[in-house]
N, C-alpha and C positions, 0 to 999 in steps of 0.2 A: 649853591648859586641861586640867587633870588630870581623869581619869575618877573623880571623887570624889562622895560623897553631897552635899557642900556645893554643888558645881557643878550637880548634878542638881536640887537644890532651887531654886537661883537661876534655872536655865533654866525650871523649872516655873512660877515666879512671873511671869517675863517673858512666857512663852507665854500665860498666863492674861490678862495685860494686853493682849496683841495682839488679844484677842477683845472688849475693852471698847468699847462704842459711843462713848464720850467721846474725841474726838481728842486731848485734852490728856493722857490716860493712854495711849491706843493708840500715838500717833506716837513718843513717846520710847522705848517698848518695842520698836517696829519698828526704830528707829535703833540701839538697843543690840544687837539680834540681828544687824543689818547689820554693826556694828562688830566683833563677835566671830566672824563666820562664817569669817574667814581663819585662825582659830587651829587648831592641831593638836588632834585629838580632838573638835572641835565636832560633826561628823556622827555620830561614834560615841556621843556623849552623847545625841543625838536618837534614835538607834536603841535605846539602852538605855531611854530614857524610854518609847518606844512599846511596848517589850516588857514593862517592869516597873511602869510607873505604875499606881496603883490607880484613877485617874480616867479614865473613857472619853473625856471631852472633851479631856483632855491627850494621850491616845494619838492621837486623830484629828488634833489640832492639830500634834503632833510629826510625824505621817506626812506631812501636807500641807507643813509647813515643810521637811522633809527632801527631799520631791520637788522643791520649788521651788529649794532649795539646789543639788540635783544639776543641775537644768535650767540654772541660772545659771553653775555653776562647773565642771562635769565636763569640758567640751570644753577641750582645750589649744590655745590660739590662739598661732600663731607670733609671736615678738617680744614676747609678753606673759608675765608671771610665771605659773607653774603655781599655780592657786588652791587645789588640794587636795594635801596632801603625799602622797608615795608610800605611806607606811605606812598612812595612812587609806584610800587607794584599795584597797590589798590587803585590809585588814580589811573594808571595805564589801562587796567582791565575795565574800569568804569567807562572810559572814554573812547577806547579804540574801535569798538564795533560801529557805533554811530558815525564816528569820523571816517572810518573806512567806507561806509556805505554812501556817505555824501561826497566822497572825493572822486575826481576824474579817474578813468580806468587805469592809467599808467601808475598813479599813486595807490589806487585801490589794490593793485596786484602786490605791491610791496607790503602794504599793511596787512593784506590777507595772509601773506607768508609769515609776517610777524605774529599774527594771531595763531597760526598753526604751530609756530615754535613754542609760544606760551602755552597753547593747548596741550602740546606734547608733554609738558611738565605738570601743568596745573589741572587739566580737564580729566575727569569730572570733579575730583574731590575739592580742589581749591577754586574751582570756577563753575559752581553748579548751575548758575543761571545763564551760562553762555548759550546752551541749546534753545531754551525758551525764548531768549532775546532774538535768536536767529529765526526760529520758526514763526514768531509773531510777524516778522517782516514779510513773510509770504503773502500776508493779507493786503499789503500796501498796493498791489496792482502795478507798482512802478518796476519795470523790468531791469532798470539800471541797479536798483536796490536788490531785487531778487537775484540777479546774476552775481552781485557782490556776495550775497549770502551763500549761493551755490558754490562759488569759487572757493570761499573760505571753508565750507563744509568739505569740499573735495580735498583741499590740502590737509584738513584735519583727519579725514577718514581714509585717505589712500594708504596709510601705513598698515591698515588691516590686511592689505594684499600680501605683506611679507613678514608680519609678526608671527612669532611662534605661538602655538596654542597655549593658553594658560587661563586659570580661573579669573584673574583680573581682567584679561582681555574679553572673555565671554561676558563678564558683568558689564563692562563698558559698552560692548556692542549691543547687549540687550537694552541698556539704558537709552542708547542712541536710537535703536529700532522703535522702542516704545514711544519716543517723542517725535521721531522723524519720518518713519516709514509711511504712515497714513498721509500727513501733509505733503510728502514728496509725491506720492501716488496721485493725490488730488491735483497737485500742481502740474504733474505730467499730463493728466487728462485735460485739464483746463488749457494748457499750452497747446496741445494738439488741436483742440477745438478752435483756439484763436488762430492757429495756422490756416485752418480752412476758411475762417472768417476773413482773414487778411491775405488770402492766397494771391491777390494781385498787387499787394503793397510791398515793394522790395525792401524798403528800410525797416518796416515792421517785421518782415520775415527774418531779416538778419539777426535782430535782437532775439526773436523767439527761437531760432535755430541754435543760437549760442546757448540759450537756456537748455534746450533739448540735449545738446552735447554734454553739458555738465550733469544733467539729470542721468543720462546714460552712464557716465563715468561713476556717479555715486551709486547707481544700481550695481555696477561691477564690484565696487569696494565693499558694499554692505552684504553682497551675496558670496564673497570670496571664501570666507572661513567655513561657512556651512550654509545650508539652505534654510533661511529663516521661515518660520511658520507663516508669517504675514505674506511674504512673497510667494510662498507655495499656494496660499489661498487666493492670491490675486494674480496668479500666473497668466490667466486668460487675458486680463486687462493689459499687462505688460507685453506679453508675447504677440498678441494680435496687433497692438500698435507698433511694436518694433518691426513686425513683418510688413505692415503697410508702409512704414517709413523706408524700409529697404527697397521697396518697389516704386517709391515715389520719384517723380522726375519733374521738378519745377524749373522752367527756363529762367525765371528771375534769380534763382540761386546759383546758376552756372557762372563760372568765372572765365574771363578771357586769358588769365594768366596760365601759362603752361607749367610753371614750376610749383607755385604755391597751392596747396590743397584748399578747396573752398569748404564752406560750412557743411554742405550736403555730403561731400566725400568724408569729412571728419566724423560726421554723425553715423554714416553707414559703416565706417571702419570700426567705430566703437560698438555698434550693434553686432557686427561680426564677432568681435571679441566676447561680447556678452553671450552670444549664442554658443560660441566655442566653450566658454566656461561651463554653461549648463550641459552641453553635450558630453563634456569630459567628466564633470563631477556629479551631476544630478541626472544621469541619462535615463533612469527609470521614469522620473517625474516629467522629463522633457520629451519623452518618446512621442506623444501625440503631436507635438509641434515640429519634430525634426524633419520629416519629409518636405514640408512646405518651405522650411529654411534652406534645405539642400537645393531645392529647385530654384528659389529666389537667388541664392548666392551663385549657383551655377550660371544662371542667366546674366547676373551682374558681371561675372568673369568673362563671359563670351562677348558681352557688348561693350566692355570698357576699353578705352583706347590706351595707347602706349605712353601717353604724356606723363611727365614726372609727377604732376599733381595727383595722379591716381595711385601712386606707388603704395602709400600706406593702406589704402582701401583694398587694392589687389592683394597685397601681401597678407593682410588680415583675413581676406576672403579665402585665400589659398590655405592659410593656417587653419581655418575652420574645417575645410575639406580634409586636411592632413590629420586633424585631431579626430575626425569622424571615421576616416577609413581605417585607422588602426585599432578601433574598438571591435571586438569579436562580433557583437550582435548587430553591427551595421554593415557587416561584411557583404551581405546579400545585395546591398545597393550598388556594389562595384564589381560583382563577379563577371558580368557579361563582357566578353572580349571586345565588343563594339564600344561599350562604356569606357573601358580602359584605353582603347585606341583614341577615342574622342577626347578623354582627359589629357592624354599625352600630347595629342596634336593641337588641341585648342587652348590648353591652359599651360602645360609645362614647357613645351618647346618655345612658344612665343615669349614666355616670361624669362627664358634663359638668355635671350639675345642681348648682346652688348650694344646699348643704344648710344645715340649721339651724346645724350646727357652723361652717360657713364664715361664716355671718351673724354668729355670736357672735364669731369671730376678727376680722371686719371692724370690729365695734363696740368690742370690749373689748381686743383684743390687736393693735391696728393695726400696731405696729412689725413684729411677726412676719409679719402678713398681707402687708405691703408688701415685706418682705425676700423672701418666697416668690414673690410675684406679679411684682415688678419686676425683682429681681436674679437671677431664674432659680435661686434656691436651692429652687425648688419641684420639684426632681428627683423627690421621693417623693410628689408629690400625684397624686390620681387624674386631675385635669384635665390636668396636664402629660403624664402617660402617655398619656391618650386622644388628646391633640394629636399626640404622637409617632407613635401608631398611625395616625392619619389621614394624617400625612405619609408614613409608611412605605407605606401602601396606595396612596397617590397616585402613588408611584414607577412602578408598573406599571398601575394601574387608575384613573387620574385622571378619565377621562370618567364611567364608571359610578358611582364614589364621589361625585363632585360632583353627579351626577344624583340619587342616593339622598338626599343631604343637603339639596339645594335644597328638596325636598319637606318635609323636617323643619323647615327654617328658616322656610318660608312658613307652615306650620301653627302653629309656635310664635308667630310674630309676629301671626297672626290671633287666637290665644288671648289674647295680651297686649292687643290692641286692644279685645277684648270688655269687659275690666274691668282697666284698668292697675293699680289699687291692690292688687288681689288677685293678679293673674297676672304681676307684674313679673319673677318668676324665669324665666318662659318667654322673655322678651326677653333676659335676661342669658345664658341658654344659647344663644340664637340668635346673639348677637354673638360668643360664644366659638367657636361652630361655624364661623361665617364666617371668623373670625380664623385658626383652625387650618387651614381649607380653603385659605385664600388664601396663607398664608405657606409658601414653599418653603425659603427660606434667610434667616437673620436674624443680625445682629450687634448687640452692645450699642451700638456707635458709630453705626451708620447705620440701625438699625431693619431693616425687611424689605428685603432686597436682591434677592430674586427672588420673583415672585408668580405665582399660578395665573391664567392668562389667562381661564379660564372664569368667574371671579367679577368682577362690575363693582363695584370698590371705591368709586369716586366716587359712583355712584348710591346705593349702600347708605349712604354717609356723609351725603349730602344728605337722603335720605328718612327715615333711622332714627337717625342719631347727632346731627346738628345740632339737631333739634327738642328733644331732651332738654336740650341745653346752652343753648338759647335760652330755656327756660322761665323765668318771672319769679322763681321762688324757687330759690335755690341749694341749699336744704337738703332738697328732697323727692327721693325715690328715690336716695339717695346711691350705692347700688351701681351703678345704671344710669349715673349721672353719671361715676363712676370708670371704668366700662367705656368710655364715650364718649371720655373724655380719653385713656384708654390706646389706643383705636383711632387717635386722631390721632397719638399718640406712635409707635405701631408702623408705621403706613402713611404716615409723613410724607414719604417719597420717592415714593409713588404718587399721593397726593392732590394736585391742581393747586395752584399757589401762591396763586391768588386765594381758594381755600377755606381755606388755612392763614391768610391774612391776616384773613379773616372770623372765624376761630377765636380769634385772639389776644386781642381784648377779652373774649371769652367765658371764656377761660382765666384772664385777669387777674381777672375777676369771681369765679371759683370759688376764688380764693385766700382768699375770705372765708367759705367753707363751714365749718360747724362740724365736719363729719366729718374726722378726721385724714387718712384715706385720700384723700378728695377734694381737700383743699387741698394735700396732699403731691404727688398726681399732677399737679395743675395746675402746681405749681412745677417739677416734673420735666419736664413736657411743654414748658413755656416754655424751660427750660434746653436741652433737646434741640433745639428749633426754632432757638434762637439759635446753636447750634454748627454748624448745617448750612452746607455750603459750596456756592457756585454757581460761575459761570465765573470764571476767573483766581484761584481760591482765595479770592475775596471772600466775606463772609458772605452766605448766601442771602437772609436778611431784613436789610434795611439800617437804619442808624440813622435815616435820613430817614423810612422807612416806619413806624418806631416813634415818631416825634416826637409825634403826638397823644396817645400813651399814657404818656409818661415819668412824669408825676407820679402818675397812678393806679397804675402798675406798682410804683414804689418804695414808695408809701404802703401798698399792699396786701401787698407782700412783707414789709415790716417789721412790719405789723400781724399778719400770719400767725404771726410768731414769738411773739406774745403770746397766741395761742389755746391753750387747755388741751391739754397733751400735746405741744406743738410748740416749747417754748422752746429746745430744742437740736436742731431738725430739720435734718439735714444737706442734705436736698434743697432746702429753702428757702434755706439759706445759699449753696448752690452756684448757685441761680438768681440770688441777689443778685450774686454774683461775676460770673456770665456776663452779667447785664444791664449791669453797670458796663463790662465789657470791650466789649460791643457798642455801648453808647450813647456812650462816651467823653465828649467835652466837654459833651454835653447834660446830664450829671449835675451839672456844676459848681454851678449855682444851689442844688442840694439838699444839697451836701456838708456845710455846718455841721450840719444836723440829722442827716444820715446818720452822720457821724463820732462825734457824741455818742452815738447809739444803739449804734454798734459798740463804742465804748470801754466803755459801761455793760455791754454783753453780755460783753465781754472780762473785765471786773472780776468779774462774777458767775460766769462759768464757771471762772475761774482758782482759785476757792476749792476746786473739786473737778473737775478735768478728766476727763470720762468718755467723750466722743464724739470720737475722733481726727479723723474726716472733717469733722465740723462745725467743729472748731477750725482745721483746715487752711484750709478755705474762708473762715473768718472773717478769718484773717491775710491770705489772698490779697486779700480785699475791701478790707482796710485798705491794702495795698500799691497796689492799683489807685486808690483815692481819692487817695493821695499822688501817684502818677505823673501821673494825669490833671490834677489841680489844679496841680501844680508845673510841668508842661509849659507850661500857659497863663500861670502866674504864679509864677516861681521864689521870690518873696518869701514865698509862703504856707507855706514849709517850717516857719517859726517857729510858726505857729498849730497845725500838726500836732504839733510837739514839745510844745507847751503841753498839748494834749489828751491825748497818749499817755504822756508821761514819768512822770506820777504812777503810772499803772497799771503801767508797765514796772518802775519802782523797786520797787513792791510785789511783783511777780512775782520779781524778782531777789533781794530780801531774804528772801522766803519759800521760795526755792529750789524753784519749781514746775518740776520737771525737764522735764515735757512741753512747756512753753512757752518755756523759755530759748533753744533753738536758733532759734525763730521770732522772738523779741525781737531777737536779734543780727542777724538778716537784715533786719528792718524798720529797725533803727538804722543798718545799713550803707547802706540805701537813702536814709534821711534825711541821713546824713552826706555821701553822695556828691552830694546836691543842693546842698550849700554850695559856693560858688564859691571863696571865698578862704581865710580862716583857720578853724581848728577852734574852735567856741564853747566857752566855759569849762565848760559843763555836761558836754560830752563828755570834756574833758581830766581832769575829776575822776574819771571812770569808768576812764580808761586803766590806772592801776596795778592795778585789780581784775581786769582782763582777763588779767593775766599770772599770776594765782594758779594753782598747779599743780592744785588740786582741780577747777577748771573743765575742765582738759584731760584729766582721767581719763575723762570720759564721751565715748565715741566720737561720739555724736550732736552734741556741741558743736563738734567740731573744724572741719568745713567752714565753718559760719557764723562762728566766732570768727576763723578765719584771714582770712576776707573782711572782717570788721570791722576787724581790725588793718591789713589792706591799705588800707582806706578812711582810717584814721588816718594812714598813711604817705603816701598820695597827697595828702591835704588839708593835713597839718600836720607834715611831716617836720622843717621848721626849728623849729617850736614844740617838738617832742619833743627835738630836739638841744639847744635852749637851756634849756627849762624842765624837761625830764624826762630829762636825760642819764643819770642814775643808773638809769633803767629800761632802758637799751639792753642791758645784760647779761641782764636778764630776758627781753627780746624774743629774744635769741639763744639763751637757755636753752630757749625754746619750740621754736625751730627745731631745736635739738639733739635734743630729745625726739622730734619728729616724724620727723626724718631717720633715726632708729634703727629705725622701724617700716616693714615692707614695705607695710603697708596704707595708711600715711599719709605716706610720704616725699614724694609729689607735693605734699601740702599744705605741707610744710616748704620745698620749693622755691618755691612761690607766695610764701611769706612772705619768703624770702631774696631773691628777685628784686625784690620791692617795696622791701626795705631798700637793695639795691644801686642801684636806679633812682632812689629819691627822697631818701634820707638824704644830708646834706652829706658829701662824702668824708672830711673830717677827723674827723667824729664816729664813723666806723667803722674808721678807719685801724688802730688798735691791735688790732682783732679779726680783720682780714682773713686773716692767715696761719692763725690757729686754725680759721677757717671751712673753709679748703681742707684742712687736716690732717684735720678731722672727715669731710669728704667722701671723702678718700682711704681713711681707715680703713673706712668703710662699703663702698667699692668693693672693698677687699680681702676683707672678711668675707662680704659677700653681694651679689654683683653681679646685678641683675635688669634685664631690658630696660626696664622702666618707669623704674628709677633712672637708667640710662644716658641715656635720652631727656631726662629732666629735667636731668641733669648737663650734657649738651651745650648745652641752651638756656641754662643758667646761665653756663657759661664764656664763651659767645659774647656774652651780655648784658653780662658783666663787661668783656669786650674792647671792646664798643661804648661802654660808660660811661667806662672808665678808660684805654682805648687798648691796642693790641696789645703794646706794649713792656712796659706794666705787668703784663700777663698773663704774658708770658714771664719777667719778673723774679721775680714771686711764685712761679711754679712752680720756677724754678731756685734760689730761695732755700731752698725746702723740701729739695731734693736736687739736686745738680748733674745737668744733662742731663734733668731731669724733663720739661721742656717738649717735648722731642723724643719722649719716651716717650708722652706724652699724645696728641700728634699721630699718632704711628705706630700706637699700640695702641687708641686710642679714637676720635678725631675721624675719621680717614680711613676705617677699616673700618665705623664704626657710624653715620655721619651720615645714611645713607639711611633709618634707622629713624625719624627725627624726623617727627612728623605735625602737621598744623594749619598754616594759612596764616601766622599771625603767628609761630609758633615757627620755621617754615622761613625766614621772612624775617630773623628775629633771627640765626639761624645763618649765613645767606648774608652778611649785613652783617659779622658777626664774623669769618668766615673771610676775607672780602675784606680786612679790616683786617690780619689776620695776614699775608696774601700781600703786601700793598702798603705797610704802614706799620710793619713790624717789621724794622729793619736786620739783626738776626742771621739772618733767613731768607735774606738775600742773600749773606752773606759769612762763614758759619761752617759747621760740619758739619750744621747744620739745612737747608742749601741743598738737600741731596738729597731733602728732603721737599716741596720747593716744588711740583714738577710733580704728584706724587701727590695733594697737597692741592687743587691747582687742579682736577685731574681729578675728585676727590670732590665738589667744589663744583658742577661742571658736571653731575655725576651727580644731585646734589640737585635741580638745576633740571629735568633732562630725563628721568631714569629714574623708573619707578613706585616708590612708597614700599615699603620692605621691611617687611612687617608680620608676618614670621615670628616666632614666640615659641618658645623651647626647651620641650620637652614638660613638663619638671618645673615650669614656671612657670605653666601654664595657669590655675591657680586662685588665684594670689596676689592678683590685682586685686579679687577679689570682696570687697566690704565685708561681712565676716561678723561681725555683731554678736551675741555670745553672749547667750543668756538674755533678760532683760527690759530691757536698757538701751534708753533712748529712741533709736531709730534716727533718722538725720537725714532730714528731709523737706524737699526743696528747694522753695521757693516760686517758682512760675513767674513771678509778676508782681513779684518782688523781684529778678529776673534782673540780673546785672551786665553792663554793656556791655563788649564785647570791646575790650581796650585794646592799642594797638600802640605799644610804646615807641620804635620807630624810624620811625614814620609821618611825623613832621615832617621827618626828616633824609633819608630815602630813599623814593622812590615806587616805582621799579622796580629790584629788586636786580640783574637781569641788566645793565641799562644802567649801574648804579652800579659793577659789576665792570669793565665796559669802560672807564669814565671813570677808575677808580682805576688800572687797568693802564696806561692812557695816561699818567697822571701819573707813575707809577713809571718808565716807559720814557723819559720826558723827563729824569728825574733820573739814570738810568744807561743812556744810549743803547746800543742793540744787544744788551744782555744778555737782556732779556725775549724778544726775537724769537728769538735763537739757542736759548734754553732750550726755547721752544715748538716750534721747527721740528725739533729733534733728538729730543725726548722725548715730546711730547704725542700721545696716541692720535688717529688721523686723524678719527674721528667727533667726538671732543670738540673738536678743532681747528676742525672745520666749524661746530659750534654757536657756538664763541667768535667766529669771524669774523662770524657773524650778529649777535652782540651788538654787536661793534665797528661794524658797518654801521649798526645801529639807533641807536647813540649818536653816529654821524657822527664817529668818531675813528679814528686809526690809531696803530700802535705804531712807535716810532722804533728 
């Protein structure tokens, strides 16, 4: 695309259309942009637009489109074409920093993100001058520019907080520190001075405090991995200023907004984080500063109000105390009973209260409430921080803390009992306190794994939790109901089984509650109970114990999906999946109605898929319905196809990218249920599966390969007779996959199915070409994964067509090639093969080469006979060789760039492990012994003399064991 006015105009029009609410206008525009994004100059046109367009909406739209384009395409993936040409890459890096710094804030943020994505790939090697360019801007004195630089630096360096330690990382951080630490410190001091100069100028303070927040965040990132020497030497400067900022209170920076945190709160929160980092990681160096930070943060907590805008500050301040109180050498700060009482009374209890803002979230923003409360993304909530502080204090002072709180819990419950409808929040806080006191260690999978012995959980459950759940109306006191359900969920391993069984009908009943939080918690609690494991890994709650509730459970779960706000509730759908999995054949009588409801739901959500977890569990539930029903009645597969194929066709025709990999998996499962021929409805689909466009998307590859394998397993002869013209297409797919390091194993899965199932004559003409392609790949890029797959393939070929056929095809490509493959690949590498079935295929294949290939006995290949036998005995007896060369460690990672739909494996669509030599060979060691016996009968004396003169003694001993086990001898 030329950098012309006409193209800028076209781009402007299409960008406008992508904002249109009407999908008929929006979708074609999105498709157009997708189709031109590979063109040269496309990103430069976007940057020109966001610089020169007169319309602000186009500027913003161009900046977002540009950032997403960079996100999808900047990374260079091995074996895949480079999606952005080199000249565009150079031009982008040359122009983006100045452009970002001169743009308004809204656009600056997008470009700053784009710089950090590019930096993630190119900095420092391919973008060495980025830092210098940024640091030089600190001199400008223009804080709009400085904040742009700081924001970009923050998005570039924040990954240091979660990267694994490595030499590359240290080198990069050292480079950054050398260039950045001093200018950052000078900027910090200068900004603080400016704050006192402009102490009465509100608009100047806003800009300066935005800078201080970013500087404090950068401090955190640069100090996270280790304490840099520079910051250790300058700790006085940083900590003294941080401390004075913590105690600062400027009326001009206070906001009237009760919800939104102001700049002062955000800065103090970050300083609490920085102090906690030093207290935890660098406590020795930080010791001189610690007492004054504890005092300042304590005063902050005691004087800060309950408004939502202070939540982040309060939770970070409490987290600081929590991290300090569990360190042994700060223990003395908290030992005094009065200090403990004061912390409990002034910090913990007030921050556990259920506030009006929480009640509002519970009712009006339930999705966010659930996410925070259930999934532990409540890191920044006051309650979570107060809980962590209780846990921290209990580490050294469990007795006194439990004693202080027991008094609070009892008085709160008494208050509630006086007037439940007014004082229900007291009970809520009491339940929360008991939970935080009792839980010492917790995991998502098992709930509480370690509890405080001083708290009687069952007694509290029977006296205070069950009565709420047993009340006749499911809709009164919804917050207390949710608390009760959560209590069951958290302490499911501590509460006795009989109490859990009593709770199940109560939970099923609460699936009908109007409150989204209550019915979601009920579904989640059931799902968690159903996954619990008892003895012998059997489910803790059995299908028999659930028998009386099957109908009401299924009815209420599906009804809950019709409640307002829960039509795509992932917790309910997960509970449906888990119920099917637990109940197994008990659900068969309800399947007709269940599958109708699931297909209707599938049709509805396929119009606009927005909840990936919900969609995943929905497909899992469909797979379970199929598996459970067809296990009892294989003929039922037809009625599932009837119910599902209409919706599947619509999904494939409308190219619903998120659902296509799932559809292929369900179709594989259905096709594998057919015992004989492939139904014509599937054969009609077969040619479409070979279209190159489907294979472009990484997420489609595993399920498509599996579907093609199902076609080959069930209908190879039909394909050979009715669709022989499609065989080159099938091999074309194999050729594409084999060329990619990420997907070559999928190519081998397909090739192995072709070799195993297709009639030999239908692939005769292609066989030599297949081997040539494999050798080309071996020469160009030989990886451990490829070699393992290659070994399994040649041995499967040998099992299928015979050892002589294998030797002949190798030697027809190049004379003596067979010997080279034995010597250079099979003998040295066979130990790397992993997996029971794979090892068995290799063992049977090598046994055939040793005993059914005449050239091995009477040509120059004979010298390889003993080494090959030794390698085979090694495969049986030695540990697997799982070493991988250093440069290969990251090849296997399925790294899907950008937004492509990643592949999500459906657990319940799982493929049964298939053993192609299972019928023929049961025990490969005995098979080797019998085959050697047969060979020695054909040429008496030779095998024995070769063994006695050349085979290593240990291997010979193993071999004699095999011969004894097979009750045969060698002649």
